[in-house]
N, CA, C, O and the ligand as a Tripos MOL2 file, in Angstrom:
@<TRIPOS>MOLECULE
protein
  257   255    65     0     0
PROTEIN
NO_CHARGES

@<TRIPOS>ATOM
      1 N          11.5660   33.9890  -12.8450 N.3       1 MET1
      2 CA         10.3520   33.2350  -13.6120 C.3       1 MET1
      3 C           9.6750   32.2830  -12.4780 C.2       1 MET1
      4 O          10.0070   32.2870  -11.2930 O.2       1 MET1
      5 N           8.7030   31.4970  -13.0340 N.am      2 MET2
      6 CA          7.9350   30.7960  -12.3590 C.3       2 MET2
      7 C           8.6790   29.3540  -12.0250 C.2       2 MET2
      8 O           9.5610   28.8290  -12.7060 O.2       2 MET2
      9 N           8.2430   28.9770  -11.1100 N.am      3 ILE3
     10 CA          9.1040   27.4970  -10.6130 C.3       3 ILE3
     11 C           8.6350   26.5150  -11.7390 C.2       3 ILE3
     12 O           7.4770   26.5310  -12.1570 O.2       3 ILE3
     13 N           9.5990   25.6560  -12.2100 N.am      4 PRO4
     14 CA          9.3050   24.7780  -13.3940 C.3       4 PRO4
     15 C           8.5200   23.5270  -12.5470 C.2       4 PRO4
     16 O           8.7250   23.1540  -11.3910 O.2       4 PRO4
     17 N           7.6240   23.0590  -13.4670 N.am      5 VAL5
     18 CA          6.5010   22.0970  -12.9220 C.3       5 VAL5
     19 C           7.2040   20.8840  -12.3620 C.2       5 VAL5
     20 O           6.9090   20.3360  -11.3000 O.2       5 VAL5
     21 N           8.3660   20.4510  -13.3610 N.am      6 ARG6
     22 CA          8.9340   19.2040  -12.9440 C.3       6 ARG6
     23 C          10.4520   19.4640  -12.7010 C.2       6 ARG6
     24 O          11.1240   20.3550  -13.2230 O.2       6 ARG6
     25 N          10.8460   18.5630  -11.8530 N.am      7 CYS7
     26 CA         12.4290   18.4060  -11.7130 C.3       7 CYS7
     27 C          12.9680   18.2770  -13.0480 C.2       7 CYS7
     28 O          12.4220   17.6910  -13.9840 O.2       7 CYS7
     29 N          14.3380   19.0060  -13.0660 N.am      8 PHE8
     30 CA         14.8890   18.7780  -14.2940 C.3       8 PHE8
     31 C          15.7070   17.5000  -14.5130 C.2       8 PHE8
     32 O          16.0450   17.1490  -15.6430 O.2       8 PHE8
     33 N          16.0050   16.8420  -13.4510 N.am      9 THR9
     34 CA         16.8800   15.8280  -13.5340 C.3       9 THR9
     35 C          15.8970   14.4250  -13.4060 C.2       9 THR9
     36 O          16.1210   13.4880  -14.1730 O.2       9 THR9
     37 N          14.9150   14.3450  -12.5010 N.am     10 CYS10
     38 CA         14.3680   13.2210  -12.4850 C.3      10 CYS10
     39 C          12.7810   13.4000  -12.9170 C.2      10 CYS10
     40 O          12.1010   12.3830  -13.0490 O.2      10 CYS10
     41 N          12.3880   14.2830  -13.0650 N.am     11 GLY11
     42 CA         10.8590   14.6320  -13.5740 C.3      11 GLY11
     43 C           9.9170   14.3460  -12.7340 C.2      11 GLY11
     44 O           8.8530   13.8850  -13.1460 O.2      11 GLY11
     45 N          10.1490   14.5750  -11.3760 N.am     12 LYS12
     46 CA          9.1040   14.4670  -10.3150 C.3      12 LYS12
     47 C           8.3420   15.8920  -10.2070 C.2      12 LYS12
     48 O           9.0060   16.9190  -10.3450 O.2      12 LYS12
     49 N           7.0480   15.9510   -9.9760 N.am     13 VAL13
     50 CA          6.4710   17.2560  -10.1730 C.3      13 VAL13
     51 C           6.9150   17.9180   -8.9680 C.2      13 VAL13
     52 O           6.7950   17.3860   -7.8650 O.2      13 VAL13
     53 N           7.3920   18.9860   -9.1310 N.am     14 VAL14
     54 CA          7.9000   19.9300   -7.8220 C.3      14 VAL14
     55 C           6.9590   21.2160   -7.7070 C.2      14 VAL14
     56 O           6.8290   21.9080   -6.6970 O.2      14 VAL14
     57 N           6.2900   21.4100   -9.0120 N.am     15 GLY15
     58 CA          5.5350   22.8270   -8.8690 C.3      15 GLY15
     59 C           4.6810   23.1480   -7.7530 C.2      15 GLY15
     60 O           4.5270   24.2460   -7.2180 O.2      15 GLY15
     61 N           4.0670   21.8800   -7.4320 N.am     16 GLU16
     62 CA          2.8160   21.9460   -6.5350 C.3      16 GLU16
     63 C           3.4460   22.2390   -5.0380 C.2      16 GLU16
     64 O           2.7060   22.7160   -4.1780 O.2      16 GLU16
     65 N           4.4960   22.0140   -4.8130 N.am     17 TYR17
     66 CA          5.1020   22.5680   -3.3240 C.3      17 TYR17
     67 C           5.6440   23.8480   -3.2250 C.2      17 TYR17
     68 O           6.0690   24.2170   -2.1300 O.2      17 TYR17
     69 N           5.6990   24.6050   -4.2260 N.am     18 TRP18
     70 CA          6.2430   26.1080   -4.2370 C.3      18 TRP18
     71 C           5.3840   26.8610   -3.2750 C.2      18 TRP18
     72 O           5.9070   27.4930   -2.3570 O.2      18 TRP18
     73 N           4.1990   26.8260   -3.4280 N.am     19 ASP19
     74 CA          3.4000   28.2120   -2.5410 C.3      19 ASP19
     75 C           3.4560   27.7070   -1.1000 C.2      19 ASP19
     76 O           3.4760   28.6050   -0.2570 O.2      19 ASP19
     77 N           3.4880   26.3090   -0.5960 N.am     20 GLU20
     78 CA          3.4880   26.0170    0.4940 C.3      20 GLU20
     79 C           5.1870   26.0590    1.1430 C.2      20 GLU20
     80 O           5.5050   26.1890    2.3250 O.2      20 GLU20
     81 N           5.8530   25.9460    0.2740 N.am     21 TYR21
     82 CA          7.2980   25.9320    0.5520 C.3      21 TYR21
     83 C           7.9100   27.4740    0.7250 C.2      21 TYR21
     84 O           8.8620   27.7230    1.4640 O.2      21 TYR21
     85 N           7.1550   28.5440   -0.1370 N.am     22 GLU22
     86 CA          7.4530   29.9430   -0.0860 C.3      22 GLU22
     87 C           6.8810   30.3240    1.3100 C.2      22 GLU22
     88 O           7.6110   30.8150    2.1720 O.2      22 GLU22
     89 N           5.5700   30.0880    1.5090 N.am     23 ARG23
     90 CA          4.7190   30.3220    2.6420 C.3      23 ARG23
     91 C           5.6200   30.3410    3.9880 C.2      23 ARG23
     92 O           6.0260   31.2310    4.7350 O.2      23 ARG23
     93 N           5.7460   28.8120    3.9350 N.am     24 ARG24
     94 CA          6.2890   28.6070    5.2210 C.3      24 ARG24
     95 C           7.6950   28.8870    5.5480 C.2      24 ARG24
     96 O           8.0310   28.9520    6.7300 O.2      24 ARG24
     97 N           8.5030   29.0510    4.6430 N.am     25 THR25
     98 CA         10.0930   29.7500    4.5930 C.3      25 THR25
     99 C          10.0590   31.1170    4.7820 C.2      25 THR25
    100 O          10.8540   31.6370    5.5650 O.2      25 THR25
    101 N           9.1790   31.8270    4.1210 N.am     26 GLU26
    102 CA          9.5280   33.2350    4.0740 C.3      26 GLU26
    103 C           8.3820   33.8340    5.2370 C.2      26 GLU26
    104 O           8.7940   34.7590    5.9370 O.2      26 GLU26
    105 N           7.3040   33.4650    5.4160 N.am     27 GLU27
    106 CA          6.2980   34.1490    6.3170 C.3      27 GLU27
    107 C           6.5470   33.5850    7.8150 C.2      27 GLU27
    108 O           6.6240   34.3160    8.8030 O.2      27 GLU27
    109 N           6.6690   32.0740    7.8340 N.am     28 GLU28
    110 CA          6.6290   31.6320    9.1320 C.3      28 GLU28
    111 C           7.9900   31.3160    9.7050 C.2      28 GLU28
    112 O           8.1110   30.8950   10.8560 O.2      28 GLU28
    113 N           9.1160   31.5430    8.8160 N.am     29 GLY29
    114 CA         10.4400   31.3310    9.2580 C.3      29 GLY29
    115 C          11.0040   29.8590    9.5710 C.2      29 GLY29
    116 O          11.9400   29.5500   10.3080 O.2      29 GLY29
    117 N          10.1970   29.0740    8.8300 N.am     30 GLU30
    118 CA         10.7610   27.5110    9.1750 C.3      30 GLU30
    119 C          12.0140   27.3340    8.4320 C.2      30 GLU30
    120 O          12.1610   28.0620    7.4500 O.2      30 GLU30
    121 N          13.0030   26.4460    8.7410 N.am     31 PRO31
    122 CA         14.0060   26.0320    8.0130 C.3      31 PRO31
    123 C          13.6600   25.2990    6.9270 C.2      31 PRO31
    124 O          12.7340   24.4910    7.0010 O.2      31 PRO31
    125 N          14.4690   25.5220    5.6150 N.am     32 ALA32
    126 CA         13.9340   25.0180    4.3370 C.3      32 ALA32
    127 C          13.9260   23.5380    4.4440 C.2      32 ALA32
    128 O          12.9380   22.8680    4.1420 O.2      32 ALA32
    129 N          15.1530   22.9870    4.9210 N.am     33 ALA33
    130 CA         15.2530   21.5730    5.0970 C.3      33 ALA33
    131 C          14.0950   20.9160    5.7630 C.2      33 ALA33
    132 O          13.6160   19.8850    5.2890 O.2      33 ALA33
    133 N          13.6340   21.4590    6.8220 N.am     34 ALA34
    134 CA         12.5070   20.9230    7.6430 C.3      34 ALA34
    135 C          11.2400   20.9890    6.6880 C.2      34 ALA34
    136 O          10.5470   19.9730    6.6410 O.2      34 ALA34
    137 N          10.8840   22.0480    5.9510 N.am     35 VAL35
    138 CA          9.7320   22.0830    5.3570 C.3      35 VAL35
    139 C           9.8290   21.1340    4.0820 C.2      35 VAL35
    140 O           8.7760   20.6100    3.7190 O.2      35 VAL35
    141 N          11.0290   20.8540    3.3450 N.am     36 LEU36
    142 CA         11.2060   19.8350    2.2920 C.3      36 LEU36
    143 C          11.2000   18.5580    2.8860 C.2      36 LEU36
    144 O          10.8490   17.6570    2.1240 O.2      36 LEU36
    145 N          11.5210   18.1980    4.1550 N.am     37 ASP37
    146 CA         11.3180   16.7540    4.4530 C.3      37 ASP37
    147 C           9.8580   16.6920    4.9780 C.2      37 ASP37
    148 O           9.2890   15.6110    5.1300 O.2      37 ASP37
    149 N           9.2730   17.8790    5.2480 N.am     38 ASP38
    150 CA          7.7340   17.6000    5.5190 C.3      38 ASP38
    151 C           6.8680   17.5060    4.5250 C.2      38 ASP38
    152 O           5.7710   16.9600    4.6370 O.2      38 ASP38
    153 N           7.3640   18.1010    3.3530 N.am     39 LEU39
    154 CA          6.5270   17.9170    2.1050 C.3      39 LEU39
    155 C           6.9610   16.5160    1.2710 C.2      39 LEU39
    156 O           6.3640   16.2120    0.2390 O.2      39 LEU39
    157 N           7.8270   15.8650    1.7000 N.am     40 GLY40
    158 CA          8.2160   14.5650    1.1880 C.3      40 GLY40
    159 C           9.1710   14.9400   -0.1320 C.2      40 GLY40
    160 O           9.1550   14.1230   -1.0530 O.2      40 GLY40
    161 N           9.8960   15.9820   -0.2530 N.am     41 VAL41
    162 CA         10.7330   16.2280   -1.1770 C.3      41 VAL41
    163 C          12.1010   15.6270   -0.6060 C.2      41 VAL41
    164 O          12.7870   16.1140    0.2930 O.2      41 VAL41
    165 N          12.3340   14.4840   -1.3170 N.am     42 GLU42
    166 CA         13.5350   13.6550   -0.5420 C.3      42 GLU42
    167 C          14.8490   13.7360   -1.4360 C.2      42 GLU42
    168 O          15.9460   13.7720   -0.8770 O.2      42 GLU42
    169 N          14.7550   13.7620   -2.6660 N.am     43 ARG43
    170 CA         15.8910   13.5730   -3.5360 C.3      43 ARG43
    171 C          16.3650   15.0670   -3.6770 C.2      43 ARG43
    172 O          15.6200   16.0440   -3.7590 O.2      43 ARG43
    173 N          18.0410   15.0650   -3.6920 N.am     44 ALA44
    174 CA         18.7790   16.3310   -3.7580 C.3      44 ALA44
    175 C          18.4770   17.0830   -5.0950 C.2      44 ALA44
    176 O          18.4580   18.3120   -5.1650 O.2      44 ALA44
    177 N          18.2480   16.2710   -6.1200 N.am     45 CYS45
    178 CA         17.7230   17.0030   -7.3030 C.3      45 CYS45
    179 C          16.6170   17.7590   -7.4270 C.2      45 CYS45
    180 O          16.5040   18.7070   -8.2050 O.2      45 CYS45
    181 N          15.6060   17.2720   -6.5040 N.am     46 CYS46
    182 CA         14.3090   17.8890   -6.4570 C.3      46 CYS46
    183 C          14.2630   19.0360   -5.3990 C.2      46 CYS46
    184 O          13.4090   19.9220   -5.3990 O.2      46 CYS46
    185 N          15.1690   18.9310   -4.5950 N.am     47 ARG47
    186 CA         15.3060   19.8080   -3.4400 C.3      47 ARG47
    187 C          16.1050   21.1350   -3.9190 C.2      47 ARG47
    188 O          15.8840   22.2240   -3.3910 O.2      47 ARG47
    189 N          16.9030   20.9870   -4.7970 N.am     48 ARG48
    190 CA         17.5160   22.1130   -5.1940 C.3      48 ARG48
    191 C          16.7540   22.9270   -6.2270 C.2      48 ARG48
    192 O          17.1740   24.0110   -6.6300 O.2      48 ARG48
    193 N          15.5070   22.3140   -6.6870 N.am     49 MET49
    194 CA         14.8450   23.1070   -7.6040 C.3      49 MET49
    195 C          13.9030   24.2050   -6.8710 C.2      49 MET49
    196 O          13.4850   25.2260   -7.4180 O.2      49 MET49
    197 N          13.6360   23.7970   -5.4850 N.am     50 LEU50
    198 CA         12.9090   24.6590   -4.6880 C.3      50 LEU50
    199 C          13.7470   25.6460   -4.0870 C.2      50 LEU50
    200 O          13.3850   26.8210   -4.0220 O.2      50 LEU50
    201 N          15.0520   25.1720   -3.5590 N.am     51 VAL51
    202 CA         15.7060   25.8180   -2.5780 C.3      51 VAL51
    203 C          16.4900   27.0430   -3.3330 C.2      51 VAL51
    204 O          16.8380   28.0820   -2.7730 O.2      51 VAL51
    205 N          16.7380   26.6650   -4.9590 N.am     52 SER52
    206 CA         17.5010   27.6720   -5.5490 C.3      52 SER52
    207 C          16.6310   28.6180   -6.4830 C.2      52 SER52
    208 O          17.1200   29.3590   -7.3360 O.2      52 SER52
    209 N          15.2030   28.4850   -6.1930 N.am     53 HIS53
    210 CA         14.3740   29.1070   -7.2400 C.3      53 HIS53
    211 C          14.1890   30.5220   -6.4040 C.2      53 HIS53
    212 O          14.1680   30.7400   -5.1930 O.2      53 HIS53
    213 N          14.0490   31.5080   -7.7020 N.am     54 LYS54
    214 CA         13.6750   33.0410   -7.0340 C.3      54 LYS54
    215 C          12.6490   33.3390   -8.0590 C.2      54 LYS54
    216 O          12.8270   33.1840   -9.2670 O.2      54 LYS54
    217 N          11.4680   33.8140   -7.4590 N.am     55 ASP55
    218 CA         10.3210   33.8130   -8.4300 C.3      55 ASP55
    219 C          10.4080   35.5920   -8.8390 C.2      55 ASP55
    220 O          10.2260   36.5420   -8.0780 O.2      55 ASP55
    221 N          10.7380   35.6020  -10.2500 N.am     56 LEU56
    222 CA         11.0290   36.9470  -10.7840 C.3      56 LEU56
    223 C           9.8540   37.0970  -11.8030 C.2      56 LEU56
    224 O          10.0900   38.0080  -12.5960 O.2      56 LEU56
    225 N           8.7390   36.5160  -12.0030 N.am     57 VAL57
    226 CA          7.8060   36.6020  -13.0460 C.3      57 VAL57
    227 C           7.3560   37.9540  -12.8060 C.2      57 VAL57
    228 O           7.4240   38.7590  -13.7350 O.2      57 VAL57
    229 N           6.9040   38.3080  -11.6780 N.am     58 ASP58
    230 CA          6.1400   39.7020  -11.4240 C.3      58 ASP58
    231 C           6.9990   40.8830  -11.6110 C.2      58 ASP58
    232 O           6.4900   41.9840  -11.8240 O.2      58 ASP58
    233 N           8.6240   40.6710  -11.5230 N.am     59 ILE59
    234 CA          9.3290   41.8800  -11.6990 C.3      59 ILE59
    235 C           9.6870   42.0930  -13.1480 C.2      59 ILE59
    236 O           9.8460   43.2230  -13.6100 O.2      59 ILE59
    237 N           9.8290   40.8410  -13.9550 N.am     60 VAL60
    238 CA         10.2220   40.8700  -15.3400 C.3      60 VAL60
    239 C           8.9790   40.9220  -16.4670 C.2      60 VAL60
    240 O           9.1430   41.2180  -17.6510 O.2      60 VAL60
    241 N           7.8690   40.6160  -15.9230 N.am     61 SER61
    242 CA          6.8720   40.5760  -16.8740 C.3      61 SER61
    243 C           6.5780   42.0080  -17.5780 C.2      61 SER61
    244 O           6.2800   42.0040  -18.7730 O.2      61 SER61
    245 N           6.6490   43.1740  -16.9030 N.am     62 PRO62
    246 CA          6.2370   44.2600  -17.3580 C.3      62 PRO62
    247 C           7.2620   44.6770  -18.7110 C.2      62 PRO62
    248 O           6.9290   45.5290  -19.5340 O.2      62 PRO62
    249 N           8.4420   43.9810  -18.7670 N.am     63 TYR63
    250 CA          9.6090   44.3430  -20.0060 C.3      63 TYR63
    251 C           9.3960   43.6170  -21.0680 C.2      63 TYR63
    252 O          10.0550   43.9060  -22.0660 O.2      63 TYR63
    253 N           8.4610   42.5250  -21.1410 N.am     64 GLN64
    254 CA          8.2560   41.6040  -22.1120 C.3      64 GLN64
    255 C           7.6020   42.2080  -23.2760 C.2      64 GLN64
    256 O           7.3360   41.5190  -24.2610 O.2      64 GLN64
    257 ZN         14.4400   15.3050   -8.8460 Zn       65 ZN65
@<TRIPOS>BOND
     1     1     2 1
     2     2     3 1
     3     3     4 2
     4     3     5 am
     5     5     6 1
     6     6     7 1
     7     7     8 2
     8     7     9 am
     9     9    10 1
    10    10    11 1
    11    11    12 2
    12    11    13 am
    13    13    14 1
    14    14    15 1
    15    15    16 2
    16    15    17 am
    17    17    18 1
    18    18    19 1
    19    19    20 2
    20    19    21 am
    21    21    22 1
    22    22    23 1
    23    23    24 2
    24    23    25 am
    25    25    26 1
    26    26    27 1
    27    27    28 2
    28    27    29 am
    29    29    30 1
    30    30    31 1
    31    31    32 2
    32    31    33 am
    33    33    34 1
    34    34    35 1
    35    35    36 2
    36    35    37 am
    37    37    38 1
    38    38    39 1
    39    39    40 2
    40    39    41 am
    41    41    42 1
    42    42    43 1
    43    43    44 2
    44    43    45 am
    45    45    46 1
    46    46    47 1
    47    47    48 2
    48    47    49 am
    49    49    50 1
    50    50    51 1
    51    51    52 2
    52    51    53 am
    53    53    54 1
    54    54    55 1
    55    55    56 2
    56    55    57 am
    57    57    58 1
    58    58    59 1
    59    59    60 2
    60    59    61 am
    61    61    62 1
    62    62    63 1
    63    63    64 2
    64    63    65 am
    65    65    66 1
    66    66    67 1
    67    67    68 2
    68    67    69 am
    69    69    70 1
    70    70    71 1
    71    71    72 2
    72    71    73 am
    73    73    74 1
    74    74    75 1
    75    75    76 2
    76    75    77 am
    77    77    78 1
    78    78    79 1
    79    79    80 2
    80    79    81 am
    81    81    82 1
    82    82    83 1
    83    83    84 2
    84    83    85 am
    85    85    86 1
    86    86    87 1
    87    87    88 2
    88    87    89 am
    89    89    90 1
    90    90    91 1
    91    91    92 2
    92    91    93 am
    93    93    94 1
    94    94    95 1
    95    95    96 2
    96    95    97 am
    97    97    98 1
    98    98    99 1
    99    99   100 2
   100    99   101 am
   101   101   102 1
   102   102   103 1
   103   103   104 2
   104   103   105 am
   105   105   106 1
   106   106   107 1
   107   107   108 2
   108   107   109 am
   109   109   110 1
   110   110   111 1
   111   111   112 2
   112   111   113 am
   113   113   114 1
   114   114   115 1
   115   115   116 2
   116   115   117 am
   117   117   118 1
   118   118   119 1
   119   119   120 2
   120   119   121 am
   121   121   122 1
   122   122   123 1
   123   123   124 2
   124   123   125 am
   125   125   126 1
   126   126   127 1
   127   127   128 2
   128   127   129 am
   129   129   130 1
   130   130   131 1
   131   131   132 2
   132   131   133 am
   133   133   134 1
   134   134   135 1
   135   135   136 2
   136   135   137 am
   137   137   138 1
   138   138   139 1
   139   139   140 2
   140   139   141 am
   141   141   142 1
   142   142   143 1
   143   143   144 2
   144   143   145 am
   145   145   146 1
   146   146   147 1
   147   147   148 2
   148   147   149 am
   149   149   150 1
   150   150   151 1
   151   151   152 2
   152   151   153 am
   153   153   154 1
   154   154   155 1
   155   155   156 2
   156   155   157 am
   157   157   158 1
   158   158   159 1
   159   159   160 2
   160   159   161 am
   161   161   162 1
   162   162   163 1
   163   163   164 2
   164   163   165 am
   165   165   166 1
   166   166   167 1
   167   167   168 2
   168   167   169 am
   169   169   170 1
   170   170   171 1
   171   171   172 2
   172   171   173 am
   173   173   174 1
   174   174   175 1
   175   175   176 2
   176   175   177 am
   177   177   178 1
   178   178   179 1
   179   179   180 2
   180   179   181 am
   181   181   182 1
   182   182   183 1
   183   183   184 2
   184   183   185 am
   185   185   186 1
   186   186   187 1
   187   187   188 2
   188   187   189 am
   189   189   190 1
   190   190   191 1
   191   191   192 2
   192   191   193 am
   193   193   194 1
   194   194   195 1
   195   195   196 2
   196   195   197 am
   197   197   198 1
   198   198   199 1
   199   199   200 2
   200   199   201 am
   201   201   202 1
   202   202   203 1
   203   203   204 2
   204   203   205 am
   205   205   206 1
   206   206   207 1
   207   207   208 2
   208   207   209 am
   209   209   210 1
   210   210   211 1
   211   211   212 2
   212   211   213 am
   213   213   214 1
   214   214   215 1
   215   215   216 2
   216   215   217 am
   217   217   218 1
   218   218   219 1
   219   219   220 2
   220   219   221 am
   221   221   222 1
   222   222   223 1
   223   223   224 2
   224   223   225 am
   225   225   226 1
   226   226   227 1
   227   227   228 2
   228   227   229 am
   229   229   230 1
   230   230   231 1
   231   231   232 2
   232   231   233 am
   233   233   234 1
   234   234   235 1
   235   235   236 2
   236   235   237 am
   237   237   238 1
   238   238   239 1
   239   239   240 2
   240   239   241 am
   241   241   242 1
   242   242   243 1
   243   243   244 2
   244   243   245 am
   245   245   246 1
   246   246   247 1
   247   247   248 2
   248   247   249 am
   249   249   250 1
   250   250   251 1
   251   251   252 2
   252   251   253 am
   253   253   254 1
   254   254   255 1
   255   255   256 2
@<TRIPOS>SUBSTRUCTURE
     1 MET1         2 RESIDUE 1 A MET
     2 MET2         6 RESIDUE 1 A MET
     3 ILE3        10 RESIDUE 1 A ILE
     4 PRO4        14 RESIDUE 1 A PRO
     5 VAL5        18 RESIDUE 1 A VAL
     6 ARG6        22 RESIDUE 1 A ARG
     7 CYS7        26 RESIDUE 1 A CYS
     8 PHE8        30 RESIDUE 1 A PHE
     9 THR9        34 RESIDUE 1 A THR
    10 CYS10       38 RESIDUE 1 A CYS
    11 GLY11       42 RESIDUE 1 A GLY
    12 LYS12       46 RESIDUE 1 A LYS
    13 VAL13       50 RESIDUE 1 A VAL
    14 VAL14       54 RESIDUE 1 A VAL
    15 GLY15       58 RESIDUE 1 A GLY
    16 GLU16       62 RESIDUE 1 A GLU
    17 TYR17       66 RESIDUE 1 A TYR
    18 TRP18       70 RESIDUE 1 A TRP
    19 ASP19       74 RESIDUE 1 A ASP
    20 GLU20       78 RESIDUE 1 A GLU
    21 TYR21       82 RESIDUE 1 A TYR
    22 GLU22       86 RESIDUE 1 A GLU
    23 ARG23       90 RESIDUE 1 A ARG
    24 ARG24       94 RESIDUE 1 A ARG
    25 THR25       98 RESIDUE 1 A THR
    26 GLU26      102 RESIDUE 1 A GLU
    27 GLU27      106 RESIDUE 1 A GLU
    28 GLU28      110 RESIDUE 1 A GLU
    29 GLY29      114 RESIDUE 1 A GLY
    30 GLU30      118 RESIDUE 1 A GLU
    31 PRO31      122 RESIDUE 1 A PRO
    32 ALA32      126 RESIDUE 1 A ALA
    33 ALA33      130 RESIDUE 1 A ALA
    34 ALA34      134 RESIDUE 1 A ALA
    35 VAL35      138 RESIDUE 1 A VAL
    36 LEU36      142 RESIDUE 1 A LEU
    37 ASP37      146 RESIDUE 1 A ASP
    38 ASP38      150 RESIDUE 1 A ASP
    39 LEU39      154 RESIDUE 1 A LEU
    40 GLY40      158 RESIDUE 1 A GLY
    41 VAL41      162 RESIDUE 1 A VAL
    42 GLU42      166 RESIDUE 1 A GLU
    43 ARG43      170 RESIDUE 1 A ARG
    44 ALA44      174 RESIDUE 1 A ALA
    45 CYS45      178 RESIDUE 1 A CYS
    46 CYS46      182 RESIDUE 1 A CYS
    47 ARG47      186 RESIDUE 1 A ARG
    48 ARG48      190 RESIDUE 1 A ARG
    49 MET49      194 RESIDUE 1 A MET
    50 LEU50      198 RESIDUE 1 A LEU
    51 VAL51      202 RESIDUE 1 A VAL
    52 SER52      206 RESIDUE 1 A SER
    53 HIS53      210 RESIDUE 1 A HIS
    54 LYS54      214 RESIDUE 1 A LYS
    55 ASP55      218 RESIDUE 1 A ASP
    56 LEU56      222 RESIDUE 1 A LEU
    57 VAL57      226 RESIDUE 1 A VAL
    58 ASP58      230 RESIDUE 1 A ASP
    59 ILE59      234 RESIDUE 1 A ILE
    60 VAL60      238 RESIDUE 1 A VAL
    61 SER61      242 RESIDUE 1 A SER
    62 PRO62      246 RESIDUE 1 A PRO
    63 TYR63      250 RESIDUE 1 A TYR
    64 GLN64      254 RESIDUE 1 A GLN
    65 ZN65       257 GROUP 0 **** ****
């Protein structure tokens, strides 16, 4: 599915970081921790939102 807009635990907006996080980790091969530090995502609850996310919307959408 798509990245949730806000952190489930604290409510910080994390959806805006997804595109840059994905690009830098997948295409440029940067470590996830370094990218999250650079983006200013400090709390563990917010970091897990990005680290544990898998974008499945393009795979699942034809079956809805
Ligand atoms: Zn949070």
